[in-house]
N, C-alpha and C positions, 0 to 999 in steps of 0.2 A: 057716509051718504053724500052723494054729489048732486042730487036732484035740485035742492034749493039753490045751490050755487049756479047751476046751469039755467034755471028759470030766471034768476036775477041777471045773469049775463045776457040772456035773450032780451029781457026788458031794457037793459042798458043799451044794447046795440040798436033796438028799435027806436029809443028816444034819440040816440045819436043820429040815426039815419033820417029821422023826421026833421031835425034841426039843420042838418047839413047834407042834403041829398046831393050826390055827385052828379055832375053834368054827364050827358050821354058820351060814352067813350072814355070817361075819366075814372081812373081807379082811385079808391080811397081805402086807407088802411089805418087801423088804430090798435095799439097794443092792448092786450088783456091778459089776465092771469086766471088760473082755475086751481081748485084744491079738491082733494078727495080723501076720505078716511074710511078705513076698513074697521068695522066694529070689533073684529078679533084683536086689533092692535091694543085697544083699551083693556082687554082681558089679560094680556100678557105683561107681567111685571119683569123688567130687566134687572138682573143682579149687577153689582159693580163689575166692570170689565166685559160685560156682554153688550151686544148691539143687535139691531134688527135689520135684516135685508128687506128691500133693496136699500143700499146706502144713498142712491140717487133715484128718486121716484119720478117716473115719467119717461120721456123720450131721449135716452142717452146711450145709443148703441156704440159698439166698437171702442170702448175706453182704452186709452194708453196713458201710462203713468211713468213719471220719472222722479227720482229723489235727488234733492240738493241739500245736503246737511240734514237738518231736522224737518225740512219742508218737502211736501209732495205736491206735484202738479199733474193735472189730468186734462186731457182733451178727448173729444168724442165726435163721431160723425154727425153731420147736419144736412147732408145731401144738398138740395137746391134752396134751402131756407136761408134767409139773410136777416140779421148778421149771422155769420157761421162760425163753426169751431169754437165753442165756448171753452174758456180756460178756467180751471178750478184749482183751488188751493186747500190743503189740509195739513195738519200736523199729526194726525192719528189714523189716517186712511178710512175713517168712518164718517166724520163730520166735514162736509165740503162746502166751500163758499165760492161762488163764481166771481172772478176778478176781472174778467174782460172777454173779448172775442178776438180771435186771431184774424178772422176775415170780417173787417168792420168798415171797409170803404168800398163803395160800389165799383170802383175801377179795378179792384184787385182781381176779381174773377168775373167772367161773363156767363150768367145763368139764363140769359134770354132764350126762350123757346125750348127750355129743358123741362122735362117732367120732374116732379118733386122728389122722385126716387133716384134721380141721377146726380150728377155733380160730385160733391166731396165725399169720398169713401175712406173709412179707416185711417185717420191720421195717426202719426207716431211722433211723440215728443221726446227730446233728449236735451241734456245740457252739457256743454264742454267748455271749460276755461272761461266761464262767465257769459257765454252766449247760449241762448236757447234756440233749438232747431225744431221745426215741425215739418215733416215730410208728409205728402198727401197726394192723392190722385183726384183730378177733376175729370170724372167720367163724361165723355162726349164734349169736353171743353178743354182740349189741349194736352191732357195726360198728367204725368207726374211732375211735381214741383216741390220746392222747399221755400220756407220763409224763416226769418231769423229775428231775434229781439234780444236786447240786453236785459229787459225787464219783462217777465211773463205777462204782466198786466198790459203790455204794449207800450208804444206802437210796434206792430210787426211790419217787417219789410214787404215790399211788393214781391210777388212770386218770382223765383228764379226757376225757369223751366228746365227740365232734364230730358231733352228729346231722345237721348240714347237709352233711357231707362223705360222700357215698355211695360205693358201689363198694368197691374194694380198693386196696392198695399206696400208701397215702398217704406222702408225704415232705414235708420242710420245707426252704425255702431262705431264708437271711438275706442281704439285699442290702446294698451298701455304705452306703446311706442309713439303715440300721437297720430298714427295713420287712421284714416276714416274709411268706412266701407258702407255702401248702400246695397240693401237687399230688396228683392221684389219678386212677385209672382209674374210669370210670363209664359209664353208658348214653350213647349219642349224643344230639345235640340233637333229633332227630326219631325216628320209628320205625326200628328196626334193619332194614337192607336185606338182611342175610344173617346166618347164624349166626356168631358171633364178631365182629360189627361193634360195636366199642367206641370210646371216645374218651378223651382226656387233658384234664383241666380244671385250672384254677388259681384260687385265691381268697386274698385277703389275710387274715392272721392277726394279731391283737393279742396280743402276748406278755404284756402286763401284765394284761389281763382274761381271758386264755386263751379268747378267743372269735373266731370267724370274723366278718369284717366285709366290707362291700361286696359287689358282684355277683361271680359267678364268670364266668370267661372260657374259651372253648374254645381249646386250644392245638393239638390234633391230632385229626382225625376219620378213622377207619379205619386210617390208617398213612401211610407216606412216599410210597407210590404207590397212590392209591385205585383206579386202573384195574385193579389186580391183585386187588382185594377182599381186602386183608390182614386178618388176624384178630388179636385180642387184643393191641392196644397196651397195655402195662402196665409197672409198675415204673418210673414216671417220676422223673427227678432233673434238677435244673438246676445247672449249674456256670457260673462267670463267670471269664473271662480276657481281659485286654486290651480291655475294653469290650464284649466279645461275651458273650451269654447262650447257653449250649449246653444243649439239651434232649436227654437220652438216655433211651431206653426200650427195653424188649423188644418184640418183634413176632413173631407166628407161632405162639403157643402154647408149651407146654412139652415137646413131643415132637420129632420129626425136623425140623419146620419152624421151630424156634426160631431167633431171631436177635436181634442188638442193633443199633439204629439211632441216628443222631444228627442233630440239626437245630440251626440257630443263628439268632439274631435280635439286633437292636440294642437292643430293650427287653424287659423281663421278660415283658410280655404279648404279645410277638410283633409282626408275623407271623414264624413260624419257617420257615426254608427248609431242606429236606432236603439232606444231603451227597450229592453226585452219585455217590459210590462206595459208598453203603449197600448191604447191611448191613456194619457194621464188624467184626462177629463172627458166625459161624454155622457149623453143621456140616452144612448141607444138601447139600454136595457129597460127603460121605463115603459109601462104599458101604454 
């Protein structure tokens, strides 16, 4: 039940406003927290080794996780809210503690005049040779960028903008040979054939100069089955295991048609072959 908490919150805010009313034209903000509990939770007893979803309750969309030894680090979208991009830590993927915010200084990004559903979309976090990287898109505020840190708690660097990386949902992949690659969703190579026709691209990144180098390569056009006119292939990530490169991406938009698909190749630039039983995750069959 959350009603008593909300009533108490309303009273607290009323008292605060009565004691320190802002002047005309002056904004006033005060942090607050809220809690909620589902009665069903109390009825379910967890056995050893079990856990209950969601592992993060509340507003934590687009999670990205990286592993460093026995530690896991997670970041998620926060759009135009500030501070942004909370950084979480866990040792078991179930219990998470927030250890900082990657966007914690007003000068890092400019959210002025943006709606709350714009700004930072779908961050991707990786670690390579002691440096943490977050790639992100600031929608309607300069596009794709990356920030780095030696400690995931921060401080994180000012944004390094990637003007030649268009679209959204940029991520980074470090190969065994030390080369780095940035993936992103962007416009298709030719005119879009239908609404939602997008593509996944890859381009090499020089971590020393923090610049994109070389030509970009098309990895996926439309989706895993172009004959069905799939929409919005996005959120691409590459994983490598046993000599295979696995490209995973969302497909179908963010509503009822959403799905997750996977493809694999013998080289980082492809060609990538779709898994025959795609999608590997979807809710399309639910009533």
